[in-house]
BADRENTI-806385 format. One record per atom (N, C-alpha, C, CB): x, z, y; residue in one letter. Coordinates in steps of 0.001 Angstrom, whole numbers, plus 500000, padded with zeros to 6 digits. Glycine has a CB too. Layout:
% residues N
XZYA...
% end
This chain:
% residues 453
515643516946496914X516813515995497426X516657516622498833X516596514111497297X517575517063499656X517104517951501253X517210516854502131X518255519386501932X516538516981503023X516527516239504391X517315516279505192X515717516429505075X517512515680506214X518138515864507422X518144517564508128X517370514797508346X516794517936507438X516497519031508458X516997520214507115X514499519077509240X517417519796505968X517730520966505003X516616521182504375X518203522254505594X515041520739504119X514209520695503708X514800519972502222X513281520198504643X513952520581501592X513746520008499960X512923519139499796X513303520914498951X512661518454499199X511586517244498604X511419517774496716X512580515147498836X510478518800496547X510104519252495460X508515519091496208X510845520764494891X507698520061494827X506422520274494332X505529519131494252X505841521212495055X504164518993494940X503426517986495483X502772517553496656X502808517947494959X502973516344496446X502248516065497844X500972515263498002X503154515365498684X500614515293499380X499273513728499016X499469512694500177X497127514264499168X499236511648500232X499183510399500774X498469510779502750X497979509319499483X499178510326503132X498425510670504820X497538509836504887X499312510472506287X496099510203505369X495180509185505044X494000509789506074X494801509055503280X493752509353507376X492625510031508369X491589510832507207X491623508621509446X490999510405506793X489886511774506116X490884513087505722X488916511192504298X492011513218505530X492633513880505284X493578514654505836X492800513502504762X493247514647507289X494302514790507849X494159516418508396X494492513609508884X492736516333508983X492111517592509087X492375518379507963X490740517489509272X492245518641506920X492204519453505631X493371520078505483X491950518695504412X494328519103505695X495471519557505440X496063520506506283X496165518652505315X495519520155507437X496257521220508484X495324522379508253X496330520728510280X494267522471508279X493627523660507352X494349524437506085X492417523052506721X495092523598505608X495219523799504283X496611523705504524X494495522872503231X497833524247504954X499248523402505034X499883524197503601X500377523703506824X499650525174502657X500056525326501588X499637524606500863X500000526234501239X498687523750500796X498493523095499707X499007521781499351X497407523066499626X500179521422499669X500770520316499642X502429520913499965X500010519227500728X503963520314499271X504821520740499990X505106519472500520X505818521522499408X504826518471500860X505534517441501454X504417515972501891X506787517083500278X504498515142502426X503296514393502792X503923513182502828X502517514781504102X503411512277502049X503670510560502162X503211509708503087X503195509876501138X503660508937503696X502870508169504981X502967506487504671X503767508571506696X502309505345505081X502351504438504599X503022503837505984X501111504024503916X504445503222505479X504648502644506735X503749501497507626X505787502173506528X503039500863506468X502042499626507523X501291500101508302X501028498656506883X500790501140507697X499770502058508597X500611502616510309X499360503736507400X502101502935510085X502727503412511066X503103502358512326X503833504009510453X502747501313511749X503939499868512038X502161499167512924X504950498512509740X500764499160512509X499575498478513169X499321500042514072X498077497773511870X499443501077514092X498124502315515003X499497502964515668X496767503909513671X499384502969516725X500654503879517342X499973505231517153X501159503560519155X498439505567517120X498196506949516518X498512507640515434X497257507096516410X498522506605514485X499045506974513335X500442507325512619X498669506274512875X501050506475513440X502882507025513800X502563507976514827X504225505661514566X502588508863515318X502215509809516102X502129511006515597X501225509550516606X500618511025514359X500479511820513832X501076511980512249X499394511874514099X502122510878512641X503371511199510893X503877512003511227X504687510187510209X504741511714513068X505799512439513604X505538513675513726X506208512025514714X504139513945513915X503770515721514473X503903515882512845X501751516336515499X502979515862511805X503743515743510416X504607516506509798X504368514839510360X505506515687510333X506793515846509842X507465517106510613X507592514484510029X506941517749511632X507347519174512203X506756520210511287X506791519442513759X505765519596510410X505192520638509409X506008520684507816X503485520199509192X505819519435507783X506723519132506193X507422517608506124X505457519173504648X508362517436504912X509202516124504948X507958515335504483X510724516008503885X508101514307505619X507614513053505466X508015511967504967X507387512750506250X507479511244503674X508071510223503209X507447509102503362X508350510365502103X508078508057503974X507657506480504239X507466505865503484X508309505702504774X506625505214502589X506132504380501461X505525503047502399X504849505295500401X506400502347501429X506414500683501886X505422499681501524X507575500017501372X504601498900501904X504114497733500601X503814496534500860X502913498021499858X504668496366502428X504745494957502415X506092494060502573X503923494623503389X507162495263502341X508754494260502380X508536493268501347X510404495180501914X508416493538500204X508174491984499598X509090492139499190X507964490636500283X510300493189498053X511544492856497749X511330491587496583X512367494236497245X510321491344496170X510047490184495219X510281489064495519X508941490049494853X510405488848497060X510182487156497450X511242486480497321X509763486785498874X511323485196496539X512227483965496183X513342483918497506X511179482363496040X512290483808498591X513156483292499800X513458484771500815X512136481902500776X513508485762499992X514115487329500870X513385487622501802X515557487357501636X513896488958502165X513233489851503167X513098489318504482X513924491077503301X512096490064505443X512284489582506670X512827490939507193X510980488905507385X513823490255507715X514879491390508118X514665492340509399X516220490684508381X513773491841510407X513446492150511318X512132493583511149X513180490822511891X511568493273509885X510274494257509302X511591495534509350X509290493715507226X512835495041508100X513469496154507433X514435496578508693X514290495717505902X514545496655509677X514962497203510654X513912498461511345X515269496069511477X512783497935511457X512045498747511855X511389499690510554X511148497988512689X511585499615509596X511777500384508263X512608501619508843X512657499444506957X514032501204509281X514818502169509290X514775502802510581X516012501782508911X513999502509511827X514035503466512927X512725504408512242X513777502674514673X511886503868511569X510818504496511527X511484505827510303X509434503355511093X512090505330509534X512712506822508784X513489507411509735X513729506667507383X514273507087510377X514881508522512073X513892509409512226X515012507826514096X513089508169512989X512014509345513873X511380509900512722X510671508666515085X510784509884511668X510518510820511184X511672511879509888X509334510253510814X512775511271510508X513682512727509560X513508512526508089X512932514535509857X513267511324507433X513060511195506266X513743510899505389X512438510711506165X513637511901504352X514879512627503379X515147511033502052X513974514710502275X513899510112501933X513902508919501235X513099507721501727X513508509214500013X512494506784501188X511577505655501471X511895504904499905X512038504634503089X510571504826500175X509933504030498350X509103502742499189X508261505469496953X509794501465498380X508962500271498528X508751499988496802X509827498891499537X507720498510496691X507632498394495323X508971497379494743X506087497780495003X508552496939493642X509621496031493125X508598494547492981X510413496715491444X507769494368494025X506781493334493624X506990492218494903X505075494037493472X505941491199495207X505864490679496388X504640490743496836X506303489525496441X504481490089498047X502843490067498621X502982488930499571X502206491623499521X504031487993499603X504027487092499969X505167485294499432X504074487794501071X504442484587499114X504496483522498345X505498482604499304X502979482934497981X506364482074500128X506780481152500511X506539481431502237X506157480006499733X505542481150502541X505661481498503910X503654481899503745X506460479888505212X503032481784502734X501865482210502660X501444483813502304X501412481362501825X500546484509503038X500987486009502503X499479486263501842X501555487363503939X499841487151500152X498894487255499900X498295488646500139X498898486782498897X498794489538500396X497692490466500922X498131491800500532X496209490156500339X498249491381498643X498438492710498156X499517492587497309X497271493318497486X500113493765496810X501102493926495754X500996492986494357X501010495397495378X501929492191494488X501569491057493349X502467491237492622X501480489568493650X502017491030491180X503701491628489802X504611490332489832X503137491908487415X505550490532489308X506729489196489003X507067489158488270X507779488901489464X507385488347487429X507608488079486131X508667488903485450X507893486769486035X508115489189484207X509172490298483586X510760489094483426X508374491103481551X511297488832483913X512339488078483632X513663488521484060X512099486935484091X514845487868483875X516284488691484618X515996487763485431X518049488855483960X515913486622485941X516042486036487079X515101486695487957X515887484658486980X514168487312487861X513319488343488875X514308489689488758X511437488728488254X514579489942488425X515818491253488496X516733490465489225X516616491935486873X517232489546489416X518441489413490161X517934489255491832X519342488025489530X516803488677491777X516056488281493080X515854489722493660X514514487377492833X514950490313493139X514763492072493680X516305492726493855X513796493223492239X517333492668493040X518331493342493337X519221492504494591X519055493602491991X519368491597494998X519543490428496040X518845491460497414X518456488642495520X517623491251497220X516517491283498405X517225493351498417X514078490681497726X516811493983497440X517456495235498038X518621495786498589X517401495847497436X519509495439497764X520638495020498758X520615494819500095X521081493998498462X519753493680500609X520010493361501820X519149494087502709X519944492046501976X518526495015502101X517057495929502654X518178497235502876X515314496295501133X518666497628501940X519403499599502102X520370498754503060X520479500855500202X520857498025503911X522207497722504403X521568497776505359X523136496584504095X520561497823505918X519428497972507242X518521499309507612X518275496878506989X518896500198506508X518176501212506314X519169502458506551X517512501101504966X518833503411507268X519569504507507187X520059505218505902X518935505274507828X521286505882505452X521973506224504479X520883507372503799X523468506688504971X519879506995503014X519110507703502235X518296507109500740X518228508127503202X518097507864500287X517790507103498981X516443505957499336X517314508378497654X516281504770498328X515503504359497971X514898504122496739X515634503821498396X513937504509496695X512820504339495403X512034503035495185X511650505396495558X512060502190493869X511737501460493871X510325502044492811X512766500527493734X508922501099493556X507749501500492482X507483500168491672X506204502060493283X506926501138490397X506110500208489051X504898499744489645X505615501165487530X504070498682489417X503188497815490214X501794497444489099X504177496302490757X500755497866489428X499828497769488258X499084496017488427X498501499260488405X498985495089486997X498755493909487274X497078493650487490X499425493136486197X496913492462487515X495392491833487255X495548490809486339X494625491192488567X496677489939486317X497019488673485911X498404488801485302X496944487678487055X498987488163484125X500427488100483538X501378487206483463X500428488285482531X502012486856483690X502642485943484237X503439484978482460X503821486852485578X502595483491482403X502679482931481431X504365483286480774X502230481498481800X505155483558481568X507092483071481623X507493484465481130X508070482609483607X507623485908481078X507728486811480813X508251487032479678X506941487194481014X509517487388479920X510677486996478272X510498489074477937X513503486048478879X510282489890478963X510622491279478688X509423492416478579X511558491668479787X509780493238478562X508500494593478273X508665494711479317X508528496049477325X507744495635479945X507525496499481419X508105497206481921X506733497170481603X508652498040480430X509655499257480580X510925498612480582X509596500408479386X511218497501479889X512638497199479712X512748496628481252X513055496051478325X511483496109481611X512292494999482881X512462496195484210X510915493223483557X512027497270484050X511994498457485260X513644499009484954X510482499991484961X513608499239483432X515161498997483188X516168498431484113X515288498188482179X516337497651483733X516871496393484621X517033496527486209X515853495196484427X515854496645486715X515220496776487893X516545498025488587X513340497340487625X516824499200487748X517118500164487708X518527500071487928X516645500691486759X519293499307487064X521000499203486365X520920497939487154X521450499075484278X520144497341487861X520994496495489010X521089496783490190X520652495337489215X519624497424490678X520022498116492377X520315499137492002X518927498334493664X520188500120491269X521404501617491402X520153502727492161X523346501232492946X519075502020491940X517817503001492909X517169503581491531X516336501868494150X516242504544492204X515561505468490997X514299504883490532X515195507013491475X513593505306490185X512165504332490288X511442505888490688X511424503227488425X510201505172491793X509188505525491491X508087505490490592X509017505407492054X508002506109490033X506961505813488871X505088506285488705X507732506557487692X504855505154489324X503124505147489530X502450505423487760X502481503127490322X502181506671487654X501701506802486291X500195506679485884X502114508025485884X499567506178486994X498117505611487190X498555504074487149X497244506136488767X499231503608487395X499822501745487205X499904501769485753X501693501165487979X501117502433485268X501310502501484042X500304502736483322X502104503211483801X499396503891483032X498612503820482012X497190502527481878X498173505264482038X497020501969483759X496118501072483653X496605499747483216X495488501019484780X498307499372482870X498919497876482510X498476498650481152X500850497186482930X498500499498480477X498570499728479428X497798500013478688X499102500208479348X496267500361479113X495316499960478430X494694498547478616X494507500847478579X495282497982479682X494970496840480040X495927495602479273X495046496920481520X496439495871478120X497821495205477596X497271495438475975X499602496173478149X496842496386475774X496172496951474790X497308497767473860X495339495816474041X498077498548475171X499648499263474400X498639500845474524X501849499153475765X500163501916473987X499513503256473929X500493503262475333X499710504512472370X499676504190476050X500112504378477084X501744505462476816X498796504949477914X501510506355476278X502742507679475928X503599506542475363X502311509276474557X503659505807474733X504893504679474119X505080504132475110X504645503554472964X504858503376475716X505058502888477285X506005503575477785X503890503046478256X505284505123478429X505866505793479257X507443506013478645X505000507023479518X507535506472477399X508589506948476745X509505506195476701X508395507303475680X509717504394476945X510211503280476694X511045503447477747X509381502132476572X510406503823479302X510785504230480557X512097504917480592X509797505040481093X512691504329481913X513939505182481932X513636506370482240X514952504796482790X513532507840481831X513180508032482514X513801509667483053X512054507615482205X515476508984482854X516169510069483254X516242509753484717X517523510283482518X515917508175485154X516103507546486538X514989507454487534X516520506233486367X513910508398486736X512461508496487913X512670509619488612X510793508677487243X512634509122490238X512860510242491162X511490510610491899X514011509844492231X510336510480491667X509169510683491944X508178510440491771X509062510651492478X506399510512491021X505702510173490334X504705509509491414X505366511176489432X503461508894491537X502521508575491695X501454509072491058X502636507679491659X500214509641490680X499444509595490088X497999509249491362X499634510829489179X496649508647490272X495432508568490909X494931507760490188X495346508262492212X493606508300490624X492034507788489522X491691506329489560X490379508540490109X491604505933488386X490648504009488012X489754504006487754X490878502968486939X489027503325487186X487595503195486743X488099501780486086X486193503209488067X486522501378484846X486907500529484061X485548499634484697X487136501010482398X485535498269484701X484991497544484966X485172496557483812X485225497328486130X483815496403482828X483757495604481804X485081496252480764X483879493975482378X485693495435480669X486676495881479704X488240495917480530X486625494761478322X488149495798481441X489349495994482540X489321497237483060X489308495052483757X490149497925483129X490416499359483420X491456499090485094X491449500234481768X490727499556486256X491389499290487931X491899500312488238X490445498966489189X492824500137488221X493694501819489652X493252501514491002X496003501886490014X491752502500491336X491679502340492081X492129503230493250X490898502013491877X492537504289493549X492826505732493979X491584505897494774X494288506017494866X490391505777494153X489564506074494537X488673507228493556X489147504946494884X489096507830493274X488274508136491531X489517509338491316X488318506295489859X489112510250490541X489391511528490535X490464511184489105X487902512669490450X492262511658489166X492616511359488558X492693511957486473X493350511267489477X492205511054485926X491815511306484854X493218511926483734X491057509983484503X492453512586483256X493441513404481875X494207513020481555X493127513643480677X494362511547481121X495317511054480048X496497510818481137X494760509558479058X496391510721482691X497389510621483361X498007511835483826X497120509879484233X497018513009483519X498133514285483852X498413514389482559X497634515847484601X498480513979481331X499123513768480060X500101513625480338X498818512896479255X500178512105480687X501692511572481356X502024512297481787X501956510627482245X501766513354483182X502733513313483772X503138515195483012X502435512838485588X502637515915481939X502935516504481495X504327516282480679X502014516738481168X503851514905480084X505210514625478856X506519513760479970X504474513115477086X506278513514480882X507316513242481472X508001514589481992X506989512280482450X507598514887482498X508113516845482893X509058517764481754X506384518020482932X508376516962480463X508779517558479199X510029517385479048X508153517104478088X510054515754479718X511611514984479069X512252514959479773X511824513679478584X511910514808481516X512705514618482573X513415515623483445X512058514001483246X512222516863483044X512628518254484390X511738517597485434X514701518454485156X511353518298486122X510403518162487479X510759517572488173X510082519069488228X509947516582488804X509687515463489903X508752515671490446X509557514200489592X508925515349491760X507792515667493461X507023514529492685X508548515188495742X505599514911493017X504136514424492253X503149514320494051X503282516176490656X503136512734494155X501771512798495358X500848512115494409X501938511803497131X499566512464495255X498312512033494797X498079511210495954X497215513142494455X497555510407495246X497143509015495795X495376508715495847X497918507834494718X495142508913497168X493334508907497439X493066508150498554X492568510444497787X492694507157498732X492447505899499667X491042506133499822X492825504315499052X490142506066499130X488432506039499313X488037506842498650X487599504888498968X486576506890498765X485546508352498381X485942509335498238X484845508476497314X486640509933499402X487454511281499501X485969512563499025X488274511494501590X486260513018498287X486122514129497471X485716515874498198X487565514068496737X485033516625498347X485585517839499109X486772518121499124X485143518899498784X487932518930499807X489210518993499668X489711519659498746X489685519316500564X488767521036498146X488893521556497313X488988521374496255X488505521981497370X488490519748495934X488052519098494729X489857518397494364X486473517746495106X490874517962495547X491769517411495410X492766518750495267X491892516368496429X492604519981495849X493267520866495665X493781521185494029X492557521774496304X492587521143493638X492111521321492041X493411520267491156X490066520536491771X493681519079491933X494761518322491055X495734518655491580X494787516883490910X496009518312492846X497088519145493465X498049520175492651X496416519920494437X496744521411491760X497381522833491220X497625522148490072X496444524360491077X496573521092489515X497056520791488192X498391520372487856X496344519912487737X498807519457489188X500091518889489221X501476519671489098X500097518262490349X500765520774489623X502039522114490065X502454522538488465X501180523939491172X501247522855488017X502043523081486242X502699522281485678X501238523224485082X502896521148485886X503527520011485360X504607520532485496X503372518702485896X505428521290486810X506792521757486753X506843522418485967X507347522288487658X508572522822486078X509285523265485130X510831523363485555X509018522434484004X511174524133486552X512391524039486900X512657523494488075X512985523501486090X513731523559488490X514699522761490009X514238521224489753X516979522873489928X513954520393490948X513805518951490714X515595518470490735X512671518150492116X515990517711490028X517152517408489644X517080515839491381X517193516924487412X517959515653492189X518597514899493136X518277513515492589X520136515246493315X517736512584493315X517575511316493525X518948511292493766X516566510799494531X519163509553492609X520153508506492402X520684508287494228X519288506913491493X521809508711494913X521754507795496106X523541507325495999X521141508767497810X523723505748495369X525037505091495256X525026504258496390X525300504299493937X526038503989496451X526299502904497277X526068501821497249X527111502766497451X525319501136498080X525333499590498111X525552498689497334X525938499209498740X525331497895496170X525700497196494996X525860496101495476X524879497178493900X526875495316495778X526804493807495642X526309493250494558X527940493246495737X524946492111494763X524387492221493747X524815490643493043X522859492654494038X524155490756491532X524851489706490872X524210487901491929X524252489902488801X524889487474491858X524514486088492850X523449485294491859X526136484898493262X522375484759492731X521109484164492009X521387482698492665X519396484987492422X521822481695491446X522145480423491179X520487480000492447X522220479948489032X521155478825493314X519837478170494031X518888477531493183X520192477096495025X518854476957492320X518148476596491332X517413477286490870X518639476250490582X517661478309490483X516690479626490225X515307480169491031X517585480742490397X516139480220491977X515544480770493246X514527480034493857X516496480940494218X515083479282493765X514070477268494401X513253477606493284X515123474979494207X513141477373492133X512659477564490791X511222478857491088X514207478180489667X511896480341491178X510817480963490991X510008481139492899X511352482509490035X510777480554493652X509958480618495112X508346479348494444X511421479649496969X508811478203494475X507940477113494127X506737477873493123X508887475818493324X507457478653492449X506345479657491032X505368480478492469X507760481521489491X506074481345493385X505698482348493826X504224481228495100X507313483423494495X505058480763495557X504120479779496274X502861479033495578X504979478717496743X502878478331495175X501908478365493773X500691479142493827X502650478988492533X501456479842492864X500571481484492845X499719481603494250X501874483086492829X500681482434495314X500294482502496569X498718481535496409X501627481874497650X498906480275496558X497716479459496742X496708479392496133X497881478501496741X496699479604495151X495736480352493544X494986481508494250X496984481251491927X495501482562494631X495197483492494564X494462483942496091X496268484077494019X495042482861497139X494295483084498348X493586481337498824X495547483862499629X493745480762498289X492679479792499001X491061479956498793X492998478352498503X490686479478500032X489000479427500034X488395478885499064X488400478736501075X488637477623498308X487553477003497592X488634477781495862X487303474685498018X487516478082494825X487519478570493706X489021477414492901X485726478495493077X489178477757492724X490157476387491812X489742476501490503X492043476513491737X489816475276489694X489793475067488408X490361475506487621X489897474275488167X489592475236486138X490831476184484864X491964475238484715X490138476500482911X491602473600485013X492630472742485382X494061473381485967X492010471867486372X493336473736487222X494508473730488482X495153475073487938X493841473845490411X494504476310487429X495432477449487157X496031477516486463X495185478341487016X496145476880485155X496930476664484180X498142476714484314X496732475764483730X499003477109483534X499005477876482586X498394479432482724X500259477808482248X498344479743484183X497629481253483835X495979481327483235X497601482154485381X495657482291482884X494209482755481871X493378482408483813X494157485337480762X492492481302483079X491392481579484155X490695482774484969X490525481176483672X490374483524483729X489452484604483749X490683485855484382X488646484895481972X491750485673484353X492379486656485018X492549486174486604X493739486960484265X493006485013487065X493389484788488215X491767485010488806X494257483321488385X490529485304488604X489175484780489016X489228486455489212X487915483744487837X489628487096488634X489566489070488797X490544488813489752X490124490458487257X491164488536489908X492684488940490947X492067488416491992X494443488154490653X491646487212492599X490670486642493546X489833487686494195X489775485661492861X489251488497493150X488414489373493687X488548490382494425X487927489728493032X489824490755493649X490145492427493809X491545491794495462X491241493541491523X491345490843495631X492283490605497039X491214490328498077X493477489176496978X490011490099497625X488964490093498775X488519491363499149X487757489334498449X488189492322498091X487537494023498245X489576494603499387X487145495292495473X490424494298498818X491183494814499548X491639494210501301X492150494852498610X491066493444501094X490730492789502595X489449493732503156X490193490896502470X488485494237502092X487618494864502895X488187496409502693X486020494549502472X488976497108502443X489732498172502149X490461498559503118X490434498016501176X491282497417503954X492100497396504642X491452497345506051X492918496479504239X490267496721506460X489618496242507492X488751497257508080X488943495123507134X487999497613507059X487236499050507054X487335500271508485X487952499841505651X488941500579508108X489629502048508245X489565501810510121X491678502255507268X490127500178510544X489789499923511975X488684499659512487X490339499100512398X487502500442511500X485658500000512141X485479501771511641X484173498187510826X485272502947512538X485348503860511984X483447504201512468X486786504788512433X482879503381513300X481580503827513376X480454503290512298X481193503504514703X481253501438511991X480860501052510994X481071501431509674X481039500203511101X482160502392509490X482265502739508228X481672503719507936X483306502859507849X480789504443508781X479778505223508548X478627504819507525X479307505438509729X478494503767507771X477129502628507257X478035502029505931X476564500977508759X478782502537505543X479506501989504321X478900501248502832X480192503137503926X477551501763502609X476614501440501215X476196499853502074X474856502923500745X475897500168503526X475444498806503976X476393497628504405X474643499031505063X477714497878504997X478715497378505090X479414496491504541X479114497933505126X479910497045502879X480360496571502541X480123495435502222X480608497045502158X478916495273501680X478825493755501156X478875492601502067X477588493550500473X478597492960503403X478370491977504692X480571491683504638X477302493222506753X480867492996504598X482200492669505099X482796491889504039X483064493902505464X482387491897502863X482910490993501160X482656489523502042X481422491257499134X481303489259502138X480711487608502619X481582487548503408X479160487219503326X481681488367504733X482366487622505878X483762487284505061X482581488640507441X484454487910504352X486377487630504188X486356486420503436X487487488969503142X484728486616502184X485020485358501561X485166483834502052X484195485330500790X484821483968503357X484290482722503856X485230482343505513X482387483005504045X486403483098504796X487853483110505894X488614482893505257X488400484258506674X489480482111505419X491025482625505287X491851484201505708X491704481621506156X492816483967505146X493456485323505092X494342485328506312X494304485608503703X494652485983507590X495216485263508386X496521485384507932X494966485544509671X497535484941508427X498699485288508430X500148486977508948X498677484223509004X499729487096509803X499955488168510529X498480488879510797X500748487733511812X498844490427510915X497319491266511281X496456490879510736X496736491283512551X496666490455509965X495063490311508670X493823491377508844X495612490750506741X494115492797508672X493575493744508516X492759493661510227X494647494940507979X493339493535511080X492609493885512403X491892492380512597X493782494428513836X492392490966511885X491571489785511814X490327489929511140X492247488766511213X490310490650509948X489137490761509017X487870491712510022X489737491685507378X488856492821510738X488098493723510784X487066493054512410X489098495289510769X487385492226513426X487042491848513793X485932491057513679X487641491800513977X486538489908512557X484810489050512069X483973490074511586X484814487761510603X484711490798511025X483298491930510474X482700492951511404X483760492979509212X482932493031512350X482088493985513438X481695492757514219X483033495325514455X481742491405514249X481138490381514624X479912489808513761X482098489539514774X480284489789512805X479225489655511706X478048491123511958X480179489694509948X478384492237511935X477992493797511374X476712493248513074X479829495787511425X477606492738514065X476226492914515848X475227492029515612X476878492264517803X475365491212514063X474064490166513958X472806491434513259X474509488435512549X473509492272512672X472006493320512321X471501494633512761X471963493694511043X470846494231513150X469786495213513747X469998496579513942X468706495226513016X470323497616512782X470949498438512364X471841498675512866X471121498376511515X472376498011512570X474327498376512956X475011497312513971X475521498157511272X474572497285514626X474593496307515797X475791497499516896X472517495912516566X474657498443517562X475902499507518219X476926500028518132X475801500284518382X476882500286516623X478257500312515859X478931499238516143X478199500381514400X478732498114515511X479673496955515615X479533496755516989X479368495642514727X479319497395517957X479543496313519600X480439497241520086X477991495991520956X480524498935519740X481508499643520102X482974499504518984X480843501070520227X483009499432518359X484181499077517327X485082498069517723X483672498608516025X483858496481518093X484352495410518390X485405495424519422X483416494679518661X484661496566520565X485174496901521759X486633496899521903X484706498065522073X486230498409521289X488018498515521088X488778497902520345X488504499592520689X488533497122519439X489536496409518708X490030495273520523X488600495347516852X488930494924520529X488877493950521680X490107493984523049X487381494245522291X489601495761523405X490806496176524125X492071496008523698X490773497333524342X492467496402522625X493634496164522079X494389495092521288X493658496905521572X493849493886520861X494319493057520475X493500491861520986X494513493277519255X494357490631521010X493569489131521572X493182487999520202X494899488135522814X492450488106519634X491987486992518715X491707486071519580X490822487240517792X492017484973518608X491964483203518952X492080482556517595X493399482529520020X491326481863516980X491775480603516391X492587481674515186X492843479345517585X491505482265514435X492656483598513434X493628483871513806X493233483391512091X494103484021514825X495456484751515335X495282486042516164X496289483762516268X495957486842515674X495989488491516482X497428488863517175X495722489890515190X497108488948518939X498466489398519310X498197490681519594X499180488677520453X499021492245520076X498783492744520613X498127492636521726X499360493035520522X497251492788522996X497074493208524271X498402494119525417X495859494058523957X499046493449525718X499769494064526563X499456494267528000X500762493543526463X498390493207528373X498029493548529846X497245494972529813X497019492290530556X496864495458530654X495113496324530872X493965495671530640X494705496787532367X492950496692530258X492107496012529709X490866496928530823X492150496074527853X489905496104531173X488763496869531434X487317496085531091X488862497281532933X486273496815530461X484924496138530375X483712497148530113X484967495062529196X482555496384530802X481304497400530463X480726495887529427X479993498154532276X480244497110528613X479247496439527276X478078497233527513X479838496678525470X476710496063527328X475633496399527504X475045497218525919X474944495093528061X475017498271525555X474250498566524386X473104498253524032X474161499525524250X472091498334522475X471480497796522357X470444498515523152X471493497455521278X470842500092523415X469697500797523680X469383500971525635X469994502360522786X469776499745526073X469855499543527077X470830500340527984X468798499527527308X471787501377527861X472859501767528629X473988501215528513X473078502865528526X474868501519529248X476244500505529620X477315501775528618X476763500276532024X478364500931528297X479180502069528228X480669501280528395X478917503003526736X481346501500529185X482295501200529443X483984501414528972X481970501428530257X485312500695528854X486102500797528594X487971500478529099X485521500510527915X488245501617528704X489800501534529980X490952501043528677X490488503790531020X491414500250529153X493133500446528124X494152500325529476X493639498657526571X495598501362529787X495572501063530311X497444499500530229X495036502309531002X498454499502530582X499484498620530813X500152498719529329X500458499046532149X500152497658528310X501367498225527330X500847498183526130X501918499715527564X501488497538524887X500535497159523772X499997499161522799X501799495670522434X500808499382523165X500876500778522595X500298502053523870X502688501023522103X499220501449524512X498493502159525409X497314502948524759X498036501243526423X496620503991525342X495549504357524445X494745503724525125X495189505751524134X493376504030524648X492503503047524807X491131504317525087X492470501817523315X490284503943525868X489543505422526410X488093504417526635X490417506446528279X486896505415525521X485992504781525930X484803505701525983X485882503667525211X484024505448527179X483274506325527953X482013505697527411X483536506357529603X481320506206526252X480381506153525114X479270506925525549X480948506680523775X477968506395525730X476996507470526310X476283507908525420X476123507099527320X476064509392525256X474949509505524465X473463509483523794X475064509830524491X473736509462522935X471923508799521447X470810509597522524X471771510094518746X
% end
């Protein structure tokens, strides 16, 4: 697929993360393109500038995680317009998002949540995709399959049939996440190869691969472990049947030496045979109307599920029914871990003590409701305040907390960007002072004058 600058998205790429930026610049030929998380660009002016700088070297593909294309109450159109602005700024050749929901009514879940595999859910996705695409530049939109930690009791379709119906209803190709497919197949007791062959392979426009880990009898797609041989085998099989497709390796934590990621990139390249076929780009389809009663019923189910997943109090078995009590408990734990994973990158000094900080961070988020907006910032501020009570973490916590305070206002669980200037002196544990300054505007840079140890 050619971009606005005539570049073609093919070969292999990596998800852009702070921990990988320097290595990517040192080894520019290791990748053919870069993927950046849309919400990271929204949350951090620095991340957005970095993505724009990377776009001068490689095609950069925005990857969305919060559009909530499966929400029965529709999408946030202001967010969609901001995505469109980012596509234009990065001169992106395409955009990717998930066929999932992250919001049930007005309650944010905080993570990609699977939809019921039903024709009604397909109609809701098609309706939201059409609205989303009307607010975007004319670039292809690829839709990603998600991993599940629980199953809806009213599924009436298989996973592959569901995503085939999504493709037909939206006119969009798939970003096929083979790590998610592998995890779902294992956890359902199915053969991953057979599941793959049931997907509409002719409509796969891009692939994600990532590693995972078994916890008990459940396999989690973690993005923090090496890509297993079985997932590479699925990639080989896909390329034999489909032809070459662009491949993105996702790595979000437990980053190995870059040479290890280069080995995975090289192995991904071996799956390619021939030219990459272009993504489908069809005009926006007028979706089939979703009857109000169907949309209302799904909305009520999503609201109830969001409450079950995010409430502070553990729900009883009776309250969870007809969902599996064990599956909902597992999903609640995953959401707490996700909150920690989202918050820690905002605490760079504390993150150096990850082994000590993670349990403290988990306890902190388990005791507080997830904020509706800018939840990662709110959680990071809470974690920094908790860590400041620990002698060995106090210095790092004070400095990280001070930087967040310079950038954001935090009151009663709500976060707002700080637009006014900020100047503060902070006494550190060793008795020295540090100063921090931020200028006018929410996007102004923050300067920290920190004494050396």
